[in-house]
BAFI-3210 file (N, C-alpha, C; in Angstrom, 3 decimals, decimal comma, padded with zeros to 6 digits):
// residues 297
n [1|2|3|4|5|6|7|8|9|10|11|12|13|14|15|16|17|18|19|20|21|22|23|24|25|26|27|28|29|30|31|32|33|34|35|36|37|38|39|40|41|42|43|44|45|46|47|48|49|50|51|52|53|54|55|56|57|58|59|60|61|62|63|64|65|66|67|68|69|70|71|72|73|74|75|76|77|78|79|80|81|82|83|84|85|86|87|88|89|90|91|92|93|94|95|96|97|98|99|100|101|102|103|104|105|106|107|108|109|110|111|112|113|114|115|116|117|118|119|120|121|122|123|124|125|126|127|128|129|130|131|132|133|134|135|136|137|138|139|140|141|142|143|144|145|146|147|148|149|150|151|152|153|154|155|156|157|158|159|160|161|162|163|164|165|166|167|168|169|170|171|172|173|174|175|176|177|178|179|180|181|182|183|184|185|186|187|188|189|190|191|192|193|194|195|196|197|198|199|200|201|202|203|204|205|206|207|208|209|210|211|212|213|214|215|216|217|218|219|220|221|222|223|224|225|226|227|228|229|230|231|232|233|234|235|236|237|238|239|240|241|242|243|244|245|246|247|248|249|250|251|252|253|254|255|256|257|258|259|260|261|262|263|264|265|266|267|268|269|270|271|272|273|274|275|276|277|278|279|280|281|282|283|284|285|286|287|288|289|290|291|292|293|294|295|296|297]
n.u [167,844|167,782|169,524|167,739|165,228|165,873|166,286|163,749|162,162|163,153|162,380|159,618|158,914|157,888|159,048|161,864|163,030|161,758|159,513|156,309|155,626|157,927|160,050|162,582|164,870|164,370|164,262|166,907|168,167|167,099|168,056|170,780|170,909|170,341|172,322|174,573|174,562|174,701|176,916|177,432|174,940|174,875|176,967|176,325|173,527|172,074|173,172|172,033|169,373|168,850|168,016|165,423|164,299|164,201|162,356|160,047|159,691|159,157|156,645|155,187|155,280|157,186|158,624|160,907|161,592|159,559|158,610|159,897|159,436|161,186|160,653|162,042|164,562|167,017|170,203|169,627|168,385|165,985|165,866|168,166|167,736|165,455|166,504|168,216|166,315|165,685|164,094|163,265|164,554|163,703|164,980|164,261|165,216|165,550|168,085|171,048|173,531|172,854|171,698|173,980|175,459|173,781|173,918|176,630|176,735|175,113|176,689|178,883|177,813|177,362|174,935|173,095|170,661|169,407|168,124|168,782|167,192|166,908|164,487|161,565|159,564|156,948|156,026|156,185|158,070|157,017|155,348|151,818|150,540|152,809|154,471|154,882|155,110|155,239|157,251|158,227|160,561|160,914|160,855|158,706|157,238|158,355|157,403|155,683|153,310|152,009|149,713|149,590|151,996|151,643|149,489|150,730|152,421|150,493|149,375|151,341|151,454|150,586|147,237|146,093|148,615|150,951|151,254|153,644|154,477|156,847|157,175|157,906|156,748|154,974|156,531|157,280|157,971|160,207|163,311|165,972|165,515|164,525|166,845|168,527|167,135|167,220|169,987|170,496|168,887|170,287|172,554|171,652|170,072|166,655|165,618|162,764|162,353|161,116|158,591|155,120|152,593|151,566|153,273|156,664|157,187|158,310|156,806|154,176|152,400|152,502|150,583|149,016|146,430|146,059|147,944|146,810|144,420|145,416|146,436|144,098|142,706|144,155|143,080|143,613|143,139|142,280|143,938|146,574|148,148|150,976|152,773|156,102|159,119|162,027|165,482|168,260|171,763|174,227|177,521|178,891|178,503|179,283|178,897|176,082|175,401|176,492|174,900|172,344|172,872|173,264|170,944|168,846|168,298|167,010|167,789|170,534|170,623|169,488|171,356|173,385|172,812|174,039|177,095|180,617|181,618|179,270|178,227|180,185|179,811|177,209|177,616|179,124|177,172|175,455|177,149|177,157|174,435|174,119|175,895|174,599|172,263|173,272|174,512|177,188|178,298|179,080|177,283|174,704|171,236|168,736|165,304|162,601|159,249|157,910|155,834|154,443|152,863|150,649|148,958|146,565|146,538]
n.v [-121,243|-121,458|-123,231|-124,116|-124,126|-125,984|-128,385|-128,683|-129,000|-131,416|-133,186|-133,149|-134,178|-137,004|-140,177|-141,078|-143,541|-145,983|-146,828|-147,919|-149,669|-149,023|-147,818|-149,404|-147,825|-146,285|-148,311|-149,170|-146,864|-146,801|-149,205|-148,568|-146,504|-147,806|-149,758|-148,142|-147,418|-149,842|-151,173|-149,500|-149,667|-152,356|-152,355|-150,380|-150,389|-152,929|-154,623|-153,361|-153,904|-156,612|-157,755|-156,742|-157,981|-160,652|-160,398|-159,744|-162,052|-163,916|-163,093|-163,582|-166,263|-167,838|-170,848|-173,667|-175,293|-174,062|-172,207|-169,119|-165,825|-162,880|-159,606|-156,835|-157,036|-155,967|-156,286|-158,403|-158,278|-159,359|-161,755|-163,236|-163,820|-165,430|-167,619|-168,565|-169,644|-171,889|-171,775|-172,041|-169,820|-167,277|-164,451|-161,240|-158,373|-155,104|-154,378|-155,624|-155,611|-155,466|-158,003|-159,583|-158,841|-159,801|-162,593|-162,971|-162,305|-164,329|-166,554|-166,127|-166,849|-169,476|-170,192|-171,794|-172,142|-170,048|-168,214|-165,655|-163,243|-160,913|-158,528|-156,465|-155,426|-154,647|-156,270|-159,307|-161,965|-164,658|-167,721|-168,160|-168,803|-169,942|-169,604|-170,070|-167,954|-164,505|-161,711|-158,310|-155,990|-152,730|-152,217|-152,587|-150,504|-148,257|-148,116|-146,445|-147,471|-149,039|-150,676|-152,348|-153,761|-155,112|-156,649|-158,312|-159,747|-161,123|-162,632|-164,550|-166,050|-169,001|-170,310|-169,773|-169,164|-166,589|-163,015|-160,530|-157,365|-154,893|-151,756|-148,212|-146,216|-143,150|-140,267|-138,126|-139,360|-140,817|-141,085|-140,977|-139,657|-137,189|-136,199|-135,969|-134,072|-131,903|-131,381|-130,642|-128,370|-126,732|-126,051|-125,173|-122,513|-121,635|-123,900|-125,837|-128,410|-131,829|-132,421|-132,833|-133,135|-134,327|-136,923|-138,095|-140,972|-143,255|-143,174|-143,692|-145,599|-145,127|-144,691|-146,996|-147,864|-147,410|-149,154|-151,582|-151,439|-151,544|-154,130|-155,603|-154,766|-156,098|-158,551|-160,109|-161,933|-162,041|-159,977|-158,458|-155,786|-154,848|-152,712|-152,102|-151,144|-149,990|-149,923|-148,015|-147,720|-145,226|-144,098|-141,829|-138,663|-138,890|-141,619|-141,807|-140,033|-141,369|-143,630|-142,605|-141,553|-143,826|-145,245|-145,332|-144,438|-141,959|-140,817|-140,681|-138,845|-136,647|-135,843|-135,370|-132,931|-131,056|-129,246|-130,119|-128,718|-128,014|-130,527|-131,499|-129,706|-130,387|-132,983|-132,367|-131,053|-133,206|-134,799|-133,324|-133,503|-136,239|-136,686|-135,252|-136,769|-139,231|-138,486|-138,250|-140,701|-143,680|-145,194|-143,315|-143,876|-144,160|-144,202|-145,828|-146,132|-149,109|-150,705|-153,888|-155,738|-158,408|-160,716|-163,222|-165,252]
n.w [023,419|026,943|029,616|031,635|030,287|028,340|029,801|030,978|028,687|027,698|029,771|029,573|027,153|025,127|026,150|024,446|024,185|024,267|022,429|021,175|018,115|016,635|014,008|011,950|012,067|014,385|016,279|016,215|017,208|019,783|020,855|020,774|022,654|025,090|024,985|025,314|028,011|029,254|030,500|032,717|033,930|034,665|036,474|038,459|038,951|038,770|040,920|043,139|042,985|043,159|045,578|045,749|043,517|044,398|046,492|045,042|043,451|045,402|046,262|043,988|043,950|042,582|041,576|041,741|038,665|037,224|034,279|033,553|032,461|031,792|031,145|029,463|030,798|031,542|033,049|034,676|037,317|038,105|036,720|037,541|040,369|039,921|038,518|040,483|042,148|040,827|038,583|035,074|032,961|030,680|029,368|028,169|026,305|024,891|024,321|023,002|024,319|027,001|027,242|026,864|029,121|031,135|030,711|031,232|033,944|034,948|034,289|035,934|038,354|037,952|036,868|034,615|033,377|031,888|029,276|027,004|025,081|022,399|022,044|021,405|024,018|023,557|021,596|021,775|020,592|020,997|021,846|022,550|025,871|027,247|029,491|033,040|034,768|034,059|034,246|035,092|036,105|036,895|034,171|032,086|033,098|031,970|029,418|026,801|025,755|027,872|028,503|026,232|026,474|028,947|028,205|026,324|028,031|029,509|027,471|026,798|029,032|030,775|031,277|034,531|035,347|036,490|036,333|036,844|038,050|038,856|040,152|040,517|043,287|044,201|042,773|044,424|046,757|046,224|047,188|046,111|043,769|044,650|045,930|043,704|042,079|043,836|043,921|041,262|041,061|042,792|041,363|038,947|038,768|038,946|037,786|037,916|038,800|038,729|036,319|037,063|035,989|033,201|035,148|034,504|032,345|033,828|036,135|035,610|036,599|039,277|041,157|043,146|042,657|039,956|038,863|039,680|038,194|035,557|035,415|035,729|033,440|031,535|031,585|033,762|036,825|040,357|041,339|043,083|044,833|046,430|048,570|049,243|051,000|049,540|050,228|049,624|049,653|049,836|049,625|048,736|046,990|044,336|043,840|043,991|041,929|039,696|039,797|039,181|036,622|035,141|035,303|033,450|029,950|030,086|032,545|031,998|029,882|031,105|033,169|031,454|030,320|031,837|032,129|032,597|034,852|036,163|036,725|038,482|040,571|041,314|042,244|044,495|046,023|046,475|048,035|050,431|051,124|051,530|053,639|055,619|055,853|056,798|059,103|059,022|059,464|058,144|055,312|053,608|053,804|051,477|050,827|049,038|047,940|046,666|044,367|044,093|041,865|041,245|039,198|038,126|035,271]
ca.u [167,168|168,710|169,643|166,504|164,223|166,332|166,011|162,295|161,636|163,517|161,618|158,203|158,672|157,670|160,256|162,281|163,864|160,999|158,228|155,676|155,537|159,130|160,653|163,885|165,827|164,090|164,663|168,364|168,517|166,740|169,050|172,057|170,837|170,466|173,653|175,560|174,630|174,584|178,004|177,172|173,732|175,263|177,863|175,753|172,093|171,624|173,449|171,182|167,987|168,717|167,191|164,043|163,850|163,854|161,107|158,952|159,492|158,531|155,230|154,568|155,338|158,007|159,176|161,823|160,963|158,622|159,138|159,774|159,792|161,541|160,518|162,897|165,271|168,282|171,259|169,234|168,012|164,855|166,196|169,160|167,069|164,560|167,335|168,659|165,202|165,534|163,192|163,825|164,378|163,907|165,100|164,191|165,537|165,762|169,518|171,922|174,603|172,238|171,571|175,324|175,806|172,979|174,481|177,919|176,429|174,629|177,828|179,693|177,173|177,149|173,521|173,099|169,309|168,911|168,233|168,587|166,792|166,721|163,203|160,788|158,536|155,607|155,667|157,005|158,151|156,885|154,056|150,805|150,405|154,110|155,209|154,153|155,133|155,884|157,510|159,035|160,953|161,392|161,017|157,474|156,761|158,923|156,847|154,569|152,096|152,064|148,659|149,962|153,066|151,056|148,700|151,654|152,838|149,366|149,175|152,314|151,364|149,629|146,071|146,432|149,930|150,946|151,952|154,269|155,058|157,496|157,230|158,107|155,626|154,903|157,861|157,605|158,470|161,403|164,323|167,122|165,073|164,498|168,219|169,040|166,508|167,748|171,353|170,438|168,341|171,316|173,572|170,950|169,030|165,452|165,082|161,664|162,277|160,440|157,189|154,233|151,269|151,662|154,623|157,401|156,714|158,631|155,866|152,809|151,564|152,949|149,386|148,740|145,113|146,218|148,620|145,791|143,493|146,077|146,505|142,742|142,390|144,848|142,353|144,120|142,227|142,891|145,045|146,988|149,245|151,575|153,822|157,184|160,123|163,377|166,524|169,482|172,850|175,200|178,632|179,353|177,710|179,665|178,239|174,672|175,320|176,716|173,717|171,276|173,287|173,240|169,710|168,173|168,747|166,446|168,713|171,807|170,506|169,215|172,600|174,229|172,530|174,927|178,496|181,479|181,687|177,968|178,113|181,054|179,162|176,056|178,159|179,469|175,920|175,004|178,007|176,656|173,111|174,293|176,507|173,555|171,357|173,929|175,150|178,630|178,743|178,663|176,518|173,369|170,188|167,616|164,216|161,654|158,117|157,877|154,615|154,582|151,545|150,581|147,637|146,503|146,057]
ca.v [-121,840|-121,563|-124,582|-124,457|-124,474|-127,197|-129,538|-128,822|-129,543|-132,832|-133,965|-133,164|-134,845|-138,447|-141,001|-141,479|-144,730|-147,228|-146,584|-149,017|-149,433|-148,327|-148,163|-150,048|-146,807|-145,951|-149,451|-149,126|-145,771|-147,204|-150,200|-147,890|-145,745|-148,746|-150,365|-147,190|-147,391|-151,210|-151,489|-148,760|-150,229|-153,621|-152,062|-149,547|-150,546|-154,300|-155,149|-152,736|-154,340|-158,067|-158,027|-156,447|-159,042|-161,819|-160,098|-159,818|-163,445|-164,584|-162,743|-164,233|-167,711|-168,506|-172,067|-174,469|-176,045|-173,250|-171,382|-167,716|-164,831|-161,560|-158,644|-155,662|-157,641|-155,335|-157,294|-159,585|-158,139|-160,264|-163,059|-163,958|-164,464|-166,489|-168,789|-169,097|-170,409|-173,108|-171,591|-172,019|-168,389|-166,627|-163,013|-160,456|-156,954|-154,477|-154,105|-156,797|-155,548|-155,865|-159,457|-160,132|-158,611|-160,718|-163,939|-162,989|-162,324|-165,679|-167,478|-165,914|-167,566|-170,868|-170,379|-172,125|-172,279|-168,729|-167,867|-164,216|-162,945|-159,497|-158,234|-155,342|-155,911|-154,370|-157,261|-160,457|-163,038|-165,844|-168,390|-168,013|-169,813|-170,614|-169,433|-170,134|-166,593|-163,461|-160,594|-157,172|-155,132|-151,425|-152,305|-152,238|-149,206|-147,218|-148,190|-145,532|-148,279|-150,026|-151,697|-153,338|-154,601|-156,010|-157,606|-159,297|-160,621|-162,005|-163,554|-165,648|-166,758|-170,112|-170,135|-170,093|-168,622|-165,264|-161,867|-159,778|-156,063|-154,167|-150,370|-147,192|-145,491|-141,723|-139,651|-137,253|-140,195|-141,508|-140,205|-140,727|-138,660|-135,908|-135,739|-135,573|-132,810|-130,863|-131,051|-129,912|-127,039|-125,944|-125,586|-124,584|-121,657|-121,492|-125,198|-126,083|-129,805|-132,817|-132,120|-133,803|-133,191|-135,646|-137,277|-138,864|-142,344|-144,226|-143,068|-143,700|-146,435|-144,894|-144,853|-148,436|-148,137|-147,471|-150,410|-152,618|-151,338|-151,996|-155,599|-156,095|-154,510|-157,108|-159,800|-160,884|-162,080|-162,133|-159,017|-157,844|-154,817|-154,639|-151,690|-152,340|-150,073|-150,305|-149,142|-147,910|-147,125|-144,473|-143,577|-140,532|-138,018|-139,461|-142,914|-141,555|-139,410|-142,434|-144,497|-141,939|-141,392|-145,123|-145,948|-145,521|-143,353|-140,675|-140,305|-140,361|-137,610|-135,561|-135,333|-134,930|-131,535|-130,215|-129,331|-130,805|-127,942|-128,115|-131,881|-131,583|-128,958|-131,177|-134,077|-131,784|-130,844|-134,528|-135,201|-132,672|-134,033|-137,598|-136,569|-134,822|-137,900|-140,287|-137,948|-138,378|-142,035|-144,762|-144,800|-142,742|-144,768|-143,510|-145,172|-145,652|-147,055|-149,967|-151,487|-155,215|-156,164|-159,793|-161,144|-164,588|-165,304]
ca.w [024,574|028,055|030,168|032,345|029,276|027,670|030,665|031,108|027,435|027,642|030,745|029,261|025,877|025,242|026,296|023,103|024,249|024,292|021,793|020,457|016,697|016,177|012,734|012,097|012,491|015,782|017,092|016,296|018,107|021,139|021,276|021,000|023,899|026,209|024,892|025,796|029,486|029,775|031,437|033,942|034,546|035,288|037,598|039,513|039,203|039,003|042,267|044,156|042,806|043,271|046,763|045,399|042,628|045,218|047,191|044,078|043,058|046,544|046,265|042,834|044,157|041,556|042,168|040,924|037,585|036,455|033,189|033,947|031,450|032,307|030,051|029,719|031,932|031,898|033,212|035,423|038,726|038,346|036,124|038,339|041,505|039,452|038,226|041,777|042,695|040,047|037,454|033,717|032,711|029,389|029,588|026,940|026,441|023,594|024,181|022,923|025,303|028,269|027,221|027,086|030,521|031,937|030,595|031,931|035,376|035,242|034,216|037,128|039,457|037,584|036,535|033,192|032,826|031,489|027,859|026,800|023,705|022,114|021,416|021,923|024,919|023,039|020,578|022,138|019,605|021,833|021,677|023,594|026,932|027,292|030,737|034,303|035,308|033,266|035,138|034,653|037,222|036,425|032,727|031,390|033,598|031,113|028,069|026,550|025,585|028,940|028,371|025,218|027,019|029,942|027,438|025,766|029,125|029,815|026,344|026,781|030,310|030,787|032,153|035,913|035,656|037,105|035,745|037,931|037,712|039,948|039,675|041,538|043,843|043,858|042,623|045,560|047,843|045,758|047,771|045,241|042,797|045,337|046,107|042,386|041,682|044,707|043,514|039,996|041,347|043,466|040,411|037,796|039,340|038,132|037,376|038,850|039,234|037,889|036,014|037,695|035,364|033,824|035,568|033,495|032,142|034,879|037,251|035,079|037,458|040,646|041,981|043,170|042,076|038,504|038,577|039,832|037,068|034,322|035,450|035,494|032,031|030,728|031,716|034,891|037,953|041,695|041,318|044,345|044,765|047,740|048,571|050,198|051,008|049,087|050,891|048,831|050,419|049,050|050,417|048,239|045,962|043,036|043,696|043,696|040,602|038,717|039,843|038,420|035,228|034,462|035,625|032,154|029,063|030,502|033,546|031,361|029,110|032,038|033,755|030,359|029,983|032,634|031,719|033,566|036,092|036,836|037,266|039,657|041,645|041,755|043,055|045,784|046,757|046,922|049,163|051,627|051,454|052,052|054,973|056,544|056,065|057,567|060,297|058,848|059,885|057,262|054,130|053,758|053,322|050,805|050,707|047,938|047,923|045,480|044,230|043,489|041,405|040,765|038,757|037,598|033,891]
c.u [168,158|168,624|168,370|165,435|164,576|166,013|164,510|161,696|161,945|162,618|160,137|157,900|158,498|159,005|160,704|162,963|163,086|159,601|157,630|155,648|156,743|159,535|161,993|164,927|165,625|164,498|166,176|168,820|168,224|167,723|170,371|172,052|171,005|171,819|174,708|175,695|174,665|175,676|177,792|175,955|174,078|176,127|177,145|174,324|171,713|171,953|172,525|169,745|167,798|167,844|165,717|163,474|163,423|162,554|159,907|158,641|158,819|157,031|154,482|154,618|156,129|158,764|160,104|161,033|159,984|159,352|158,836|160,259|160,056|161,553|161,250|163,785|166,511|169,362|170,935|168,815|166,790|165,181|167,148|168,516|166,106|165,344|167,878|167,581|164,972|164,548|163,971|163,536|164,634|163,879|165,057|164,540|165,788|167,243|170,335|173,023|174,070|172,129|172,920|175,745|175,044|173,571|175,832|177,714|175,949|175,781|178,716|179,130|176,960|175,697|173,406|171,709|168,679|169,174|167,945|168,296|166,538|165,379|162,543|159,660|157,122|155,108|156,536|156,923|158,146|155,479|153,109|150,961|151,680|154,747|154,299|154,058|155,824|156,043|158,293|159,297|161,584|161,644|159,784|156,922|157,277|158,239|155,705|153,255|152,127|150,943|148,994|151,015|152,527|150,190|149,553|152,139|151,729|149,170|150,094|152,302|150,289|148,407|146,392|147,809|149,822|151,719|152,383|154,839|155,623|157,752|157,488|156,773|155,710|156,272|158,248|158,178|159,718|162,607|165,526|166,776|165,035|165,888|168,783|168,459|167,032|169,144|171,357|169,913|169,388|172,327|172,957|169,798|167,852|164,873|164,004|161,573|161,470|159,012|156,283|152,874|151,406|153,090|155,350|156,956|157,113|157,629|154,413|151,867|152,035|151,790|149,029|147,373|145,204|146,936|147,623|144,856|144,125|146,184|145,136|142,354|143,026|144,174|142,797|143,115|143,017|144,089|145,307|148,112|149,719|152,683|154,846|158,186|161,476|164,358|167,794|170,536|173,857|176,247|178,984|178,372|178,026|178,977|176,765|174,508|175,506|175,521|172,586|171,613|173,217|171,944|168,847|168,601|168,173|167,371|170,034|171,729|170,231|170,506|173,540|173,951|173,439|176,357|179,334|181,538|180,379|177,779|178,975|180,430|177,973|176,507|178,537|178,243|175,402|175,847|177,483|175,321|173,225|174,932|175,471|172,614|171,989|174,490|176,658|179,187|178,182|177,850|175,192|172,361|169,055|166,536|163,274|160,482|158,065|156,566|154,935|153,166|151,607|149,133|147,699|145,889|144,880]
c.v [-121,980|-122,962|-125,011|-124,909|-125,798|-128,443|-129,761|-129,444|-131,031|-133,667|-134,049|-133,741|-136,333|-139,168|-141,500|-142,838|-146,038|-146,956|-147,891|-148,654|-148,711|-148,776|-148,841|-149,049|-146,447|-147,080|-149,461|-148,038|-146,137|-148,225|-149,530|-147,132|-146,651|-149,454|-149,462|-147,224|-148,796|-151,547|-150,786|-149,288|-151,513|-153,387|-151,395|-149,936|-151,970|-154,823|-154,579|-153,235|-155,852|-158,455|-157,829|-157,518|-160,283|-161,599|-160,220|-161,266|-164,242|-164,327|-163,348|-165,760|-168,451|-169,669|-172,776|-175,243|-175,239|-172,498|-169,926|-166,816|-163,500|-160,586|-157,358|-155,957|-156,894|-156,395|-158,287|-159,456|-158,972|-161,666|-163,874|-164,572|-165,573|-167,762|-169,404|-169,965|-171,718|-172,997|-171,676|-170,632|-168,041|-165,126|-162,298|-159,007|-156,403|-154,286|-155,392|-156,791|-155,888|-157,385|-160,122|-159,991|-159,568|-162,124|-164,043|-163,042|-163,719|-166,679|-167,353|-166,655|-169,045|-171,189|-170,583|-172,137|-170,909|-168,537|-166,379|-163,951|-161,455|-159,305|-157,054|-155,898|-155,588|-155,476|-158,490|-161,546|-164,379|-166,417|-168,071|-169,113|-170,637|-170,625|-169,567|-168,752|-165,681|-162,240|-159,475|-156,275|-153,861|-151,435|-151,817|-150,894|-148,046|-147,135|-147,187|-146,260|-149,412|-151,063|-152,769|-154,292|-155,580|-157,052|-158,693|-160,268|-161,603|-163,042|-164,765|-166,455|-167,837|-169,761|-170,612|-169,629|-167,203|-164,245|-160,962|-158,472|-155,419|-152,748|-149,429|-146,612|-144,016|-141,061|-138,760|-138,033|-140,986|-140,667|-139,969|-139,669|-137,274|-135,336|-135,228|-134,230|-131,657|-130,422|-130,253|-128,495|-126,138|-125,360|-125,000|-123,741|-121,496|-122,802|-125,613|-127,508|-130,653|-132,386|-133,215|-133,933|-133,170|-135,918|-138,003|-140,323|-143,328|-144,230|-143,128|-144,612|-146,319|-144,954|-146,339|-148,800|-148,227|-148,754|-151,573|-152,628|-151,839|-153,520|-156,205|-155,919|-155,537|-158,475|-160,661|-160,873|-162,143|-161,190|-158,472|-156,854|-154,562|-153,599|-152,016|-151,197|-150,617|-149,372|-149,181|-147,195|-146,450|-143,880|-142,142|-139,966|-138,565|-140,794|-142,727|-140,966|-140,477|-143,378|-143,896|-141,874|-142,698|-145,886|-146,222|-144,370|-141,991|-140,034|-139,884|-139,044|-136,415|-134,992|-134,834|-133,509|-130,572|-130,353|-129,922|-130,055|-128,049|-129,509|-132,042|-130,856|-129,737|-132,351|-133,568|-131,532|-132,176|-135,050|-134,609|-133,231|-135,428|-137,584|-136,164|-135,978|-138,935|-139,806|-138,076|-139,728|-143,098|-144,259|-144,154|-143,708|-143,927|-144,555|-144,803|-146,606|-147,806|-150,759|-152,803|-155,701|-157,573|-160,093|-162,529|-164,578|-166,265]
c.w [025,727|028,666|030,883|031,354|028,590|028,501|030,793|029,842|027,329|028,548|030,411|027,887|026,102|025,323|024,925|023,057|024,314|023,746|021,282|018,971|016,127|014,778|013,002|012,593|013,960|016,718|017,288|017,260|019,561|021,681|021,605|022,326|025,111|026,183|025,525|027,318|030,090|030,790|032,769|034,672|035,299|036,523|038,764|039,901|039,600|040,403|043,338|044,082|042,918|044,470|046,439|044,471|043,393|045,967|046,261|043,687|044,165|046,541|045,084|042,931|043,108|042,194|041,194|039,878|036,759|035,344|033,503|032,827|032,131|031,133|030,414|030,913|032,366|032,019|034,331|036,867|039,098|037,843|036,995|039,580|041,097|039,151|039,507|042,415|041,934|038,905|036,140|033,148|031,246|029,652|028,249|027,243|025,043|023,285|024,102|023,976|026,691|028,345|027,468|028,543|031,440|031,903|031,290|033,440|035,782|035,251|035,444|038,336|039,153|037,296|035,026|032,563|032,582|030,003|027,725|025,328|023,561|021,416|022,103|022,786|024,502|022,114|020,779|021,075|020,338|021,673|022,830|024,644|027,126|028,677|031,956|034,944|034,301|034,157|034,485|035,853|036,681|034,913|031,999|031,873|032,755|029,749|027,897|026,321|026,596|028,829|027,338|025,757|028,055|029,252|026,808|026,848|029,482|028,714|026,418|028,081|030,249|031,621|033,570|036,322|036,185|036,267|036,887|037,404|038,972|039,449|040,841|042,006|043,481|043,807|043,789|046,727|047,459|046,159|046,873|044,206|043,427|045,561|044,785|041,955|042,532|044,306|042,218|040,221|042,004|042,485|039,141|038,347|038,378|037,652|038,370|039,359|038,277|037,592|036,562|037,023|033,847|034,284|034,449|033,468|033,232|036,037|036,789|035,860|038,902|041,639|041,982|042,589|040,553|038,099|038,650|038,623|035,772|034,278|035,196|034,025|031,112|030,837|032,875|036,043|039,264|041,817|042,721|044,063|046,191|047,609|049,648|050,083|050,580|049,792|050,032|049,654|049,484|049,976|050,032|047,216|044,582|042,799|043,337|042,302|039,510|038,658|039,000|036,940|034,447|034,672|034,408|031,247|029,436|031,545|032,944|030,613|030,024|032,612|032,670|029,904|030,753|032,130|032,854|034,898|036,869|037,440|038,518|040,839|042,198|042,618|044,442|046,644|047,300|048,084|050,472|052,067|052,065|053,434|056,015|056,861|057,001|058,896|060,239|059,238|058,940|056,081|054,505|053,149|052,739|050,562|049,571|048,112|046,592|045,484|043,532|043,146|040,844|040,374|038,136|036,198|033,758]
res [m|d|l|v|d|e|i|e|r|f|l|t|t|e|n|p|y|q|r|s|g|m|s|t|e|e|l|t|e|t|q|a|a|w|d|t|i|a|a|g|y|d|t|f|i|t|p|t|h|l|w|l|g|e|q|a|l|k|r|a|g|v|a|a|g|e|r|f|l|d|v|a|a|g|s|g|a|l|s|i|p|a|a|r|r|g|a|h|v|v|s|t|d|i|s|p|v|m|a|e|r|l|l|a|r|a|a|d|e|g|l|s|d|i|e|a|r|v|m|d|g|h|d|l|d|l|e|d|n|t|f|d|v|a|g|s|q|f|g|v|m|l|f|p|d|l|p|r|a|v|g|e|m|a|r|v|t|k|p|g|g|r|v|l|l|v|v|y|g|p|p|a|q|i|e|f|l|g|f|c|m|g|a|i|q|a|v|v|p|g|f|p|g|l|p|m|d|p|p|p|l|p|f|q|v|a|d|p|r|k|l|h|a|e|l|v|k|a|g|l|e|d|v|t|v|e|t|i|t|e|r|l|e|f|q|t|g|r|q|l|w|d|w|i|a|n|s|n|p|i|g|a|e|l|v|g|h|l|n|a|d|q|q|a|a|a|v|g|v|l|d|g|m|l|r|e|r|s|g|g|k|g|p|a|v|l|t|n|p|i|h|i|g|v|g|t|a]
***
């Protein structure tokens, strides 16, 4: 199998890193995949998403004293802003190393009211009607059984509480993704880019109407979906490449299909693309449409 076929096959197979109904062995493999990128995720990804987390919490009306659940929390881009607001935060993630990173980030800020627990978001080991708000930012959108995960979030939310989902909009409008695909196509001739029918799991609710429908199906009321623009700044091609490689195990494995020379060439292509975007002055700004869905339990 040549490299083009190899990458296409990887991108069109089911996400192997977050299945529902996983065996013990599969769970261990999934944890290992996220554990492997946890340090890079905490370094490159979380700082860029803290602003977005605050925007989402504002729209969900998260207030001091409320109990807040963060599902698939990573190293805290939603949990940390919630704790800053004075919420009592329980963060869950499948990766023990992510949980450790989240607690270390919280300690650095002197935020003590955060509990981190390791669990699968498809099957939350939590009591019914426990939280004022349950949220997930760029987490549940990766799950193959998204309805089950949203249902679990609704189950543990108190009547009258809110469920919050933050997800990417259409992949064709996600600029960091377009830059990445362009760089790979430049060094791997014949690679057609991201498959769109169906799109990869991170974009399964990229249509705001589908996100709205999934929240309604979970039994939520007064559902709203607002689209805002995220702005990401990148100084160099290496910075963008590292950001993509550490964004999730799918990104890590995607770039890992390229050998060292191909990766270096792709970074060079990205350098040129970013210089063109910025006009050679300061960082290049890449934008992404982000849907923020909120429903009442």
